[in-house]
HTML snippet that shows the backbone in 3Dmol.js (N, CA, C, O; Angstrom):
<script src="https://3Dmol.org/build/3Dmol-min.js"></script>
<div id="view" style="width:600px;height:400px;position:relative"></div>
<script>
const pdb = `
ATOM      1  N   MET A   1     110.256  98.862 152.957  1.00  0.00           N
ATOM      2  CA  MET A   1     111.553  97.736 152.107  1.00  0.00           C
ATOM      3  C   MET A   1     112.069  97.015 153.803  1.00  0.00           C
ATOM      4  O   MET A   1     112.844  97.420 154.670  1.00  0.00           O
ATOM      5  N   ASP A   2     111.153  95.744 153.675  1.00  0.00           N
ATOM      6  CA  ASP A   2     111.860  94.659 154.697  1.00  0.00           C
ATOM      7  C   ASP A   2     113.084  95.100 155.183  1.00  0.00           C
ATOM      8  O   ASP A   2     113.838  95.691 154.411  1.00  0.00           O
ATOM      9  N   ASN A   3     113.431  94.893 156.438  1.00  0.00           N
ATOM     10  CA  ASN A   3     114.790  94.448 156.993  1.00  0.00           C
ATOM     11  C   ASN A   3     114.604  92.743 157.996  1.00  0.00           C
ATOM     12  O   ASN A   3     113.773  92.437 158.851  1.00  0.00           O
ATOM     13  N   TYR A   4     115.434  92.171 157.577  1.00  0.00           N
ATOM     14  CA  TYR A   4     115.836  90.538 158.168  1.00  0.00           C
ATOM     15  C   TYR A   4     117.598  90.621 158.393  1.00  0.00           C
ATOM     16  O   TYR A   4     118.643  91.168 158.041  1.00  0.00           O
ATOM     17  N   HIS A   5     116.880  89.471 159.391  1.00  0.00           N
ATOM     18  CA  HIS A   5     118.780  89.118 160.183  1.00  0.00           C
ATOM     19  C   HIS A   5     118.636  87.209 159.842  1.00  0.00           C
ATOM     20  O   HIS A   5     117.782  86.361 160.099  1.00  0.00           O
ATOM     21  N   LEU A   6     120.152  87.204 159.057  1.00  0.00           N
ATOM     22  CA  LEU A   6     120.361  85.910 159.352  1.00  0.00           C
ATOM     23  C   LEU A   6     121.234  84.887 160.505  1.00  0.00           C
ATOM     24  O   LEU A   6     122.331  84.345 160.363  1.00  0.00           O
ATOM     25  N   SER A   7     120.811  84.876 161.028  1.00  0.00           N
ATOM     26  CA  SER A   7     121.264  84.516 162.508  1.00  0.00           C
ATOM     27  C   SER A   7     121.533  82.589 162.696  1.00  0.00           C
ATOM     28  O   SER A   7     120.848  81.693 162.203  1.00  0.00           O
ATOM     29  N   PRO A   8     122.891  82.462 163.670  1.00  0.00           N
ATOM     30  CA  PRO A   8     123.007  81.664 164.249  1.00  0.00           C
ATOM     31  C   PRO A   8     121.443  81.035 164.803  1.00  0.00           C
ATOM     32  O   PRO A   8     120.756  81.859 165.405  1.00  0.00           O
ATOM     33  N   THR A   9     120.838  79.584 164.624  1.00  0.00           N
ATOM     34  CA  THR A   9     120.520  78.977 165.880  1.00  0.00           C
ATOM     35  C   THR A   9     120.929  78.499 166.777  1.00  0.00           C
ATOM     36  O   THR A   9     121.940  79.041 167.224  1.00  0.00           O
ATOM     37  N   ASP A  10     120.535  77.576 167.333  1.00  0.00           N
ATOM     38  CA  ASP A  10     121.137  75.906 168.033  1.00  0.00           C
ATOM     39  C   ASP A  10     120.384  74.983 167.259  1.00  0.00           C
ATOM     40  O   ASP A  10     120.570  73.847 167.694  1.00  0.00           O
ATOM     41  N   GLU A  11     119.592  75.008 166.266  1.00  0.00           N
ATOM     42  CA  GLU A  11     119.846  74.079 165.197  1.00  0.00           C
ATOM     43  C   GLU A  11     119.989  74.292 164.306  1.00  0.00           C
ATOM     44  O   GLU A  11     119.266  73.626 163.565  1.00  0.00           O
ATOM     45  N   GLY A  12     121.144  75.519 163.405  1.00  0.00           N
ATOM     46  CA  GLY A  12     121.924  75.771 162.335  1.00  0.00           C
ATOM     47  C   GLY A  12     121.230  77.510 162.183  1.00  0.00           C
ATOM     48  O   GLY A  12     121.635  78.357 162.980  1.00  0.00           O
ATOM     49  N   TRP A  13     120.373  77.823 161.299  1.00  0.00           N
ATOM     50  CA  TRP A  13     120.792  79.736 160.831  1.00  0.00           C
ATOM     51  C   TRP A  13     119.667  79.315 160.282  1.00  0.00           C
ATOM     52  O   TRP A  13     119.302  78.295 159.696  1.00  0.00           O
ATOM     53  N   GLU A  14     119.035  80.663 160.706  1.00  0.00           N
ATOM     54  CA  GLU A  14     117.066  81.281 159.803  1.00  0.00           C
ATOM     55  C   GLU A  14     117.051  82.455 159.113  1.00  0.00           C
ATOM     56  O   GLU A  14     117.985  83.165 159.485  1.00  0.00           O
ATOM     57  N   LEU A  15     116.629  82.775 158.576  1.00  0.00           N
ATOM     58  CA  LEU A  15     115.580  84.339 158.326  1.00  0.00           C
ATOM     59  C   LEU A  15     115.461  84.147 158.826  1.00  0.00           C
ATOM     60  O   LEU A  15     115.319  83.009 159.273  1.00  0.00           O
ATOM     61  N   LYS A  16     115.371  85.635 159.467  1.00  0.00           N
ATOM     62  CA  LYS A  16     113.778  86.629 160.518  1.00  0.00           C
ATOM     63  C   LYS A  16     113.545  88.199 159.928  1.00  0.00           C
ATOM     64  O   LYS A  16     114.351  89.090 159.659  1.00  0.00           O
ATOM     65  N   LYS A  17     111.923  88.116 159.844  1.00  0.00           N
ATOM     66  CA  LYS A  17     111.987  89.486 159.831  1.00  0.00           C
ATOM     67  C   LYS A  17     111.964  90.168 160.741  1.00  0.00           C
ATOM     68  O   LYS A  17     111.486  89.683 161.766  1.00  0.00           O
ATOM     69  N   VAL A  18     112.267  91.025 160.763  1.00  0.00           N
ATOM     70  CA  VAL A  18     112.724  92.042 162.117  1.00  0.00           C
ATOM     71  C   VAL A  18     110.914  91.754 162.486  1.00  0.00           C
ATOM     72  O   VAL A  18     110.226  91.459 161.509  1.00  0.00           O
ATOM     73  N   GLY A  19     110.256  91.840 163.778  1.00  0.00           N
ATOM     74  CA  GLY A  19     109.145  91.596 164.207  1.00  0.00           C
ATOM     75  C   GLY A  19     108.760  90.995 164.452  1.00  0.00           C
ATOM     76  O   GLY A  19     108.039  90.951 165.449  1.00  0.00           O
ATOM     77  N   ALA A  20     109.120  89.674 163.285  1.00  0.00           N
ATOM     78  CA  ALA A  20     107.893  87.848 163.309  1.00  0.00           C
ATOM     79  C   ALA A  20     108.792  87.999 164.656  1.00  0.00           C
ATOM     80  O   ALA A  20     109.637  88.601 165.317  1.00  0.00           O
ATOM     81  N   GLU A  21     107.585  86.588 164.431  1.00  0.00           N
ATOM     82  CA  GLU A  21     108.236  85.917 165.630  1.00  0.00           C
ATOM     83  C   GLU A  21     108.690  84.228 165.254  1.00  0.00           C
ATOM     84  O   GLU A  21     109.179  83.491 166.109  1.00  0.00           O
ATOM     85  N   ARG A  22     108.463  83.855 164.019  1.00  0.00           N
ATOM     86  CA  ARG A  22     109.184  82.879 163.105  1.00  0.00           C
ATOM     87  C   ARG A  22     110.112  82.877 161.796  1.00  0.00           C
ATOM     88  O   ARG A  22     110.117  83.708 160.888  1.00  0.00           O
ATOM     89  N   ALA A  23     110.805  81.858 161.922  1.00  0.00           N
ATOM     90  CA  ALA A  23     111.933  81.990 160.718  1.00  0.00           C
ATOM     91  C   ALA A  23     111.013  82.053 159.533  1.00  0.00           C
ATOM     92  O   ALA A  23     109.860  81.630 159.621  1.00  0.00           O
ATOM     93  N   SER A  24     111.539  82.621 158.320  1.00  0.00           N
ATOM     94  CA  SER A  24     110.989  82.603 157.224  1.00  0.00           C
ATOM     95  C   SER A  24     111.593  81.297 157.132  1.00  0.00           C
ATOM     96  O   SER A  24     110.944  80.267 157.313  1.00  0.00           O
ATOM     97  N   LYS A  25     112.915  81.320 156.833  1.00  0.00           N
ATOM     98  CA  LYS A  25     113.724  80.351 156.483  1.00  0.00           C
ATOM     99  C   LYS A  25     114.490  79.566 157.337  1.00  0.00           C
ATOM    100  O   LYS A  25     114.980  79.934 158.404  1.00  0.00           O
ATOM    101  N   ARG A  26     114.565  78.569 156.868  1.00  0.00           N
ATOM    102  CA  ARG A  26     115.803  78.231 158.293  1.00  0.00           C
ATOM    103  C   ARG A  26     116.774  77.202 157.649  1.00  0.00           C
ATOM    104  O   ARG A  26     115.931  76.499 157.090  1.00  0.00           O
ATOM    105  N   ALA A  27     118.053  76.590 157.321  1.00  0.00           N
ATOM    106  CA  ALA A  27     118.885  75.635 156.782  1.00  0.00           C
ATOM    107  C   ALA A  27     120.093  75.075 158.048  1.00  0.00           C
ATOM    108  O   ALA A  27     120.279  75.505 159.187  1.00  0.00           O
ATOM    109  N   ALA A  28     120.434  74.512 157.667  1.00  0.00           N
ATOM    110  CA  ALA A  28     121.664  73.692 158.328  1.00  0.00           C
ATOM    111  C   ALA A  28     122.770  74.681 158.355  1.00  0.00           C
ATOM    112  O   ALA A  28     123.203  74.877 159.491  1.00  0.00           O
ATOM    113  N   THR A  29     123.438  75.471 157.244  1.00  0.00           N
ATOM    114  CA  THR A  29     123.940  75.485 157.436  1.00  0.00           C
ATOM    115  C   THR A  29     123.350  77.539 157.082  1.00  0.00           C
ATOM    116  O   THR A  29     122.266  78.121 157.061  1.00  0.00           O
ATOM    117  N   LYS A  30     124.917  77.983 156.857  1.00  0.00           N
ATOM    118  CA  LYS A  30     125.020  79.477 157.036  1.00  0.00           C
ATOM    119  C   LYS A  30     124.865  79.891 155.755  1.00  0.00           C
ATOM    120  O   LYS A  30     124.212  80.790 155.226  1.00  0.00           O
ATOM    121  N   GLN A  31     126.066  78.517 155.121  1.00  0.00           N
ATOM    122  CA  GLN A  31     126.250  78.340 153.721  1.00  0.00           C
ATOM    123  C   GLN A  31     125.049  78.209 152.769  1.00  0.00           C
ATOM    124  O   GLN A  31     125.001  79.099 151.921  1.00  0.00           O
ATOM    125  N   GLU A  32     124.794  77.970 152.758  1.00  0.00           N
ATOM    126  CA  GLU A  32     122.969  76.882 152.326  1.00  0.00           C
ATOM    127  C   GLU A  32     121.800  77.955 152.824  1.00  0.00           C
ATOM    128  O   GLU A  32     120.628  77.579 152.808  1.00  0.00           O
ATOM    129  N   LEU A  33     122.091  79.112 153.205  1.00  0.00           N
ATOM    130  CA  LEU A  33     121.025  79.869 153.756  1.00  0.00           C
ATOM    131  C   LEU A  33     120.918  81.218 152.413  1.00  0.00           C
ATOM    132  O   LEU A  33     120.126  81.662 151.581  1.00  0.00           O
ATOM    133  N   VAL A  34     122.668  81.479 153.066  1.00  0.00           N
ATOM    134  CA  VAL A  34     123.317  82.895 151.976  1.00  0.00           C
ATOM    135  C   VAL A  34     122.855  82.814 150.550  1.00  0.00           C
ATOM    136  O   VAL A  34     122.423  83.817 149.982  1.00  0.00           O
ATOM    137  N   SER A  35     122.977  80.986 149.621  1.00  0.00           N
ATOM    138  CA  SER A  35     123.072  80.971 149.079  1.00  0.00           C
ATOM    139  C   SER A  35     121.493  80.722 147.759  1.00  0.00           C
ATOM    140  O   SER A  35     121.209  80.622 146.565  1.00  0.00           O
ATOM    141  N   SER A  36     121.021  80.737 148.929  1.00  0.00           N
ATOM    142  CA  SER A  36     119.027  80.784 149.268  1.00  0.00           C
ATOM    143  C   SER A  36     119.215  82.173 148.559  1.00  0.00           C
ATOM    144  O   SER A  36     119.139  82.160 147.330  1.00  0.00           O
ATOM    145  N   LEU A  37     119.442  83.319 149.162  1.00  0.00           N
ATOM    146  CA  LEU A  37     118.855  84.736 149.606  1.00  0.00           C
ATOM    147  C   LEU A  37     118.365  84.939 148.365  1.00  0.00           C
ATOM    148  O   LEU A  37     117.296  85.545 148.448  1.00  0.00           O
ATOM    149  N   ALA A  38     118.641  84.725 147.364  1.00  0.00           N
ATOM    150  CA  ALA A  38     118.624  85.805 145.826  1.00  0.00           C
ATOM    151  C   ALA A  38     116.847  85.558 145.342  1.00  0.00           C
ATOM    152  O   ALA A  38     115.999  86.370 144.972  1.00  0.00           O
ATOM    153  N   ASP A  39     116.797  84.047 145.553  1.00  0.00           N
ATOM    154  CA  ASP A  39     115.566  83.282 144.826  1.00  0.00           C
ATOM    155  C   ASP A  39     114.695  83.821 145.958  1.00  0.00           C
ATOM    156  O   ASP A  39     113.583  84.264 145.668  1.00  0.00           O
ATOM    157  N   PHE A  40     115.087  83.819 147.154  1.00  0.00           N
ATOM    158  CA  PHE A  40     113.684  83.868 148.237  1.00  0.00           C
ATOM    159  C   PHE A  40     113.166  85.954 148.085  1.00  0.00           C
ATOM    160  O   PHE A  40     112.178  86.689 148.053  1.00  0.00           O
ATOM    161  N   PHE A  41     114.390  85.985 148.051  1.00  0.00           N
ATOM    162  CA  PHE A  41     113.758  88.182 147.139  1.00  0.00           C
ATOM    163  C   PHE A  41     113.448  87.849 146.157  1.00  0.00           C
ATOM    164  O   PHE A  41     112.319  88.330 146.066  1.00  0.00           O
ATOM    165  N   ASN A  42     113.590  87.469 145.510  1.00  0.00           N
ATOM    166  CA  ASN A  42     113.154  87.529 144.318  1.00  0.00           C
ATOM    167  C   ASN A  42     112.032  87.898 143.646  1.00  0.00           C
ATOM    168  O   ASN A  42     111.308  86.903 143.700  1.00  0.00           O
ATOM    169  N   GLY A  43     111.210  89.148 142.768  1.00  0.00           N
ATOM    170  CA  GLY A  43     109.910  90.032 143.007  1.00  0.00           C
ATOM    171  C   GLY A  43     109.611  91.243 144.753  1.00  0.00           C
ATOM    172  O   GLY A  43     108.850  92.131 145.135  1.00  0.00           O
ATOM    173  N   LYS A  44     111.007  90.309 145.343  1.00  0.00           N
ATOM    174  CA  LYS A  44     110.371  91.167 147.309  1.00  0.00           C
ATOM    175  C   LYS A  44     111.980  92.203 147.312  1.00  0.00           C
ATOM    176  O   LYS A  44     113.117  91.920 146.937  1.00  0.00           O
ATOM    177  N   THR A  45     111.593  93.026 147.707  1.00  0.00           N
ATOM    178  CA  THR A  45     112.142  94.571 148.443  1.00  0.00           C
ATOM    179  C   THR A  45     112.756  93.752 150.169  1.00  0.00           C
ATOM    180  O   THR A  45     112.169  93.163 151.076  1.00  0.00           O
ATOM    181  N   GLY A  46     114.013  94.091 149.945  1.00  0.00           N
ATOM    182  CA  GLY A  46     114.189  93.461 151.769  1.00  0.00           C
ATOM    183  C   GLY A  46     115.475  93.993 151.602  1.00  0.00           C
ATOM    184  O   GLY A  46     116.040  94.330 150.561  1.00  0.00           O
ATOM    185  N   SER A  47     116.060  94.040 153.351  1.00  0.00           N
ATOM    186  CA  SER A  47     117.850  94.781 153.559  1.00  0.00           C
ATOM    187  C   SER A  47     117.703  92.785 154.357  1.00  0.00           C
ATOM    188  O   SER A  47     116.802  91.960 154.511  1.00  0.00           O
ATOM    189  N   VAL A  48     119.117  92.868 154.619  1.00  0.00           N
ATOM    190  CA  VAL A  48     119.758  91.246 154.907  1.00  0.00           C
ATOM    191  C   VAL A  48     121.060  91.778 156.221  1.00  0.00           C
ATOM    192  O   VAL A  48     121.990  92.505 155.870  1.00  0.00           O
ATOM    193  N   LYS A  49     120.987  91.504 157.051  1.00  0.00           N
ATOM    194  CA  LYS A  49     122.216  91.444 157.759  1.00  0.00           C
ATOM    195  C   LYS A  49     122.802  89.756 158.053  1.00  0.00           C
ATOM    196  O   LYS A  49     122.199  88.898 158.700  1.00  0.00           O
ATOM    197  N   ILE A  50     123.966  89.628 157.457  1.00  0.00           N
ATOM    198  CA  ILE A  50     124.426  88.286 157.303  1.00  0.00           C
ATOM    199  C   ILE A  50     125.305  89.171 159.209  1.00  0.00           C
ATOM    200  O   ILE A  50     125.823  90.253 159.484  1.00  0.00           O
ATOM    201  N   HIS A  51     124.929  87.639 160.133  1.00  0.00           N
ATOM    202  CA  HIS A  51     126.107  88.102 161.382  1.00  0.00           C
ATOM    203  C   HIS A  51     127.123  86.392 161.061  1.00  0.00           C
ATOM    204  O   HIS A  51     127.265  85.670 160.074  1.00  0.00           O
ATOM    205  N   LYS A  52     127.543  86.362 162.244  1.00  0.00           N
ATOM    206  CA  LYS A  52     128.963  86.061 162.287  1.00  0.00           C
ATOM    207  C   LYS A  52     128.279  84.687 163.604  1.00  0.00           C
ATOM    208  O   LYS A  52     127.540  85.317 164.360  1.00  0.00           O
ATOM    209  N   ALA A  53     128.302  83.592 163.920  1.00  0.00           N
ATOM    210  CA  ALA A  53     128.320  82.346 164.280  1.00  0.00           C
ATOM    211  C   ALA A  53     128.166  82.753 165.664  1.00  0.00           C
ATOM    212  O   ALA A  53     127.206  82.336 166.313  1.00  0.00           O
ATOM    213  N   ASP A  54     129.064  83.566 166.194  1.00  0.00           N
ATOM    214  CA  ASP A  54     129.370  84.565 167.795  1.00  0.00           C
ATOM    215  C   ASP A  54     127.617  85.723 167.742  1.00  0.00           C
ATOM    216  O   ASP A  54     126.968  85.836 168.782  1.00  0.00           O
ATOM    217  N   GLY A  55     127.257  86.255 166.748  1.00  0.00           N
ATOM    218  CA  GLY A  55     126.625  87.117 166.611  1.00  0.00           C
ATOM    219  C   GLY A  55     126.681  87.997 166.114  1.00  0.00           C
ATOM    220  O   GLY A  55     125.630  88.623 165.975  1.00  0.00           O
ATOM    221  N   SER A  56     127.722  88.456 165.656  1.00  0.00           N
ATOM    222  CA  SER A  56     127.920  89.892 165.571  1.00  0.00           C
ATOM    223  C   SER A  56     127.374  90.190 163.472  1.00  0.00           C
ATOM    224  O   SER A  56     127.013  89.311 162.691  1.00  0.00           O
ATOM    225  N   ILE A  57     127.489  91.275 163.267  1.00  0.00           N
ATOM    226  CA  ILE A  57     127.554  91.818 162.184  1.00  0.00           C
ATOM    227  C   ILE A  57     128.967  91.739 160.968  1.00  0.00           C
ATOM    228  O   ILE A  57     129.838  92.533 160.615  1.00  0.00           O
ATOM    229  N   GLU A  58     128.592  90.320 160.611  1.00  0.00           N
ATOM    230  CA  GLU A  58     129.465  89.831 159.300  1.00  0.00           C
ATOM    231  C   GLU A  58     128.982  91.725 158.011  1.00  0.00           C
ATOM    232  O   GLU A  58     129.572  92.805 158.044  1.00  0.00           O
ATOM    233  N   GLU A  59     128.496  91.558 157.656  1.00  0.00           N
ATOM    234  CA  GLU A  59     127.776  92.254 156.142  1.00  0.00           C
ATOM    235  C   GLU A  59     126.216  92.102 156.700  1.00  0.00           C
ATOM    236  O   GLU A  59     125.529  91.565 157.569  1.00  0.00           O
ATOM    237  N   GLU A  60     126.157  93.443 154.939  1.00  0.00           N
ATOM    238  CA  GLU A  60     124.457  93.508 154.618  1.00  0.00           C
ATOM    239  C   GLU A  60     124.607  93.683 153.867  1.00  0.00           C
ATOM    240  O   GLU A  60     125.584  94.188 153.313  1.00  0.00           O
ATOM    241  N   ARG A  61     123.119  93.116 153.317  1.00  0.00           N
ATOM    242  CA  ARG A  61     123.021  93.288 151.660  1.00  0.00           C
ATOM    243  C   ARG A  61     121.534  93.401 151.584  1.00  0.00           C
ATOM    244  O   ARG A  61     120.612  93.126 152.352  1.00  0.00           O
ATOM    245  N   THR A  62     121.635  93.925 150.331  1.00  0.00           N
ATOM    246  CA  THR A  62     119.535  94.401 149.801  1.00  0.00           C
ATOM    247  C   THR A  62     119.245  93.768 148.798  1.00  0.00           C
ATOM    248  O   THR A  62     120.226  93.518 148.098  1.00  0.00           O
ATOM    249  N   TYR A  63     118.035  93.295 148.325  1.00  0.00           N
ATOM    250  CA  TYR A  63     118.237  92.730 147.477  1.00  0.00           C
ATOM    251  C   TYR A  63     117.023  94.135 146.330  1.00  0.00           C
ATOM    252  O   TYR A  63     117.009  95.250 146.851  1.00  0.00           O
ATOM    253  N   PRO A  64     116.149  94.008 144.950  1.00  0.00           N
ATOM    254  CA  PRO A  64     117.537  93.273 144.268  1.00  0.00           C
ATOM    255  C   PRO A  64     118.722  94.255 144.557  1.00  0.00           C
ATOM    256  O   PRO A  64     118.447  94.742 145.654  1.00  0.00           O
ATOM    257  N   ARG A  65     119.594  94.648 144.232  1.00  0.00           N
ATOM    258  CA  ARG A  65     121.119  95.114 143.921  1.00  0.00           C
ATOM    259  C   ARG A  65     120.806  96.886 143.822  1.00  0.00           C
ATOM    260  O   ARG A  65     121.416  97.900 144.164  1.00  0.00           O
ATOM    261  N   THR A  66     119.817  96.651 143.314  1.00  0.00           N
ATOM    262  CA  THR A  66     119.191  98.129 142.468  1.00  0.00           C
ATOM    263  C   THR A  66     118.617  99.025 143.825  1.00  0.00           C
ATOM    264  O   THR A  66     118.855 100.214 144.038  1.00  0.00           O
ATOM    265  N   ALA A  67     117.672  97.965 144.798  1.00  0.00           N
ATOM    266  CA  ALA A  67     117.171  99.247 145.582  1.00  0.00           C
ATOM    267  C   ALA A  67     118.307  99.250 147.282  1.00  0.00           C
ATOM    268  O   ALA A  67     117.945  98.963 148.423  1.00  0.00           O
ATOM    269  N   ASP A  68     119.729  99.702 146.770  1.00  0.00           N
ATOM    270  CA  ASP A  68     120.746  99.394 148.160  1.00  0.00           C
ATOM    271  C   ASP A  68     120.786 101.103 147.758  1.00  0.00           C
ATOM    272  O   ASP A  68     120.470 101.776 146.778  1.00  0.00           O
ATOM    273  N   PRO A  69     121.208 101.292 148.751  1.00  0.00           N
ATOM    274  CA  PRO A  69     120.355 103.078 149.292  1.00  0.00           C
ATOM    275  C   PRO A  69     122.146 103.985 148.755  1.00  0.00           C
ATOM    276  O   PRO A  69     122.470 105.099 148.342  1.00  0.00           O
ATOM    277  N   ARG A  70     122.888 102.629 149.108  1.00  0.00           N
ATOM    278  CA  ARG A  70     124.466 103.099 148.609  1.00  0.00           C
ATOM    279  C   ARG A  70     124.746 103.173 147.606  1.00  0.00           C
ATOM    280  O   ARG A  70     124.363 102.286 146.843  1.00  0.00           O
ATOM    281  N   ARG A  71     125.461 104.143 147.158  1.00  0.00           N
ATOM    282  CA  ARG A  71     126.231 104.351 145.579  1.00  0.00           C
ATOM    283  C   ARG A  71     127.858 104.143 145.683  1.00  0.00           C
ATOM    284  O   ARG A  71     128.749 104.894 145.283  1.00  0.00           O
ATOM    285  N   SER A  72     127.965 102.686 146.453  1.00  0.00           N
ATOM    286  CA  SER A  72     129.573 102.384 146.309  1.00  0.00           C
ATOM    287  C   SER A  72     129.496 101.647 145.851  1.00  0.00           C
ATOM    288  O   SER A  72     128.326 101.525 145.489  1.00  0.00           O
ATOM    289  N   LYS A  73     130.385 100.487 145.380  1.00  0.00           N
ATOM    290  CA  LYS A  73     130.699  99.427 144.852  1.00  0.00           C
ATOM    291  C   LYS A  73     130.835  98.392 146.334  1.00  0.00           C
ATOM    292  O   LYS A  73     131.137  98.970 147.378  1.00  0.00           O
ATOM    293  N   GLY A  74     130.588  96.789 146.364  1.00  0.00           N
ATOM    294  CA  GLY A  74     131.192  96.220 147.131  1.00  0.00           C
ATOM    295  C   GLY A  74     129.945  95.991 147.662  1.00  0.00           C
ATOM    296  O   GLY A  74     129.824  95.321 148.688  1.00  0.00           O
TER     297      GLY A  74
END
`;
const viewer = $3Dmol.createViewer("view");
viewer.addModel(pdb, "pdb");
viewer.setStyle({}, {cartoon: {color: "spectrum"}});
viewer.zoomTo();
viewer.render();
</script>
């Protein structure tokens, strides 16, 4: 499973694969990028750590949901 970080930048927000030099996706707003995650991960398996504007981690999502190793609600 590939791991990604959705993080703030000087120009907006980016989705970047761990170890990659370039962003996989960029957007002006966090919401715009979060909304596009399901389409981006269609047919792929990945884990995304979504950061707050201050850089701390807000949440982690797994795509597709069935690939989530935790068997809990939420």
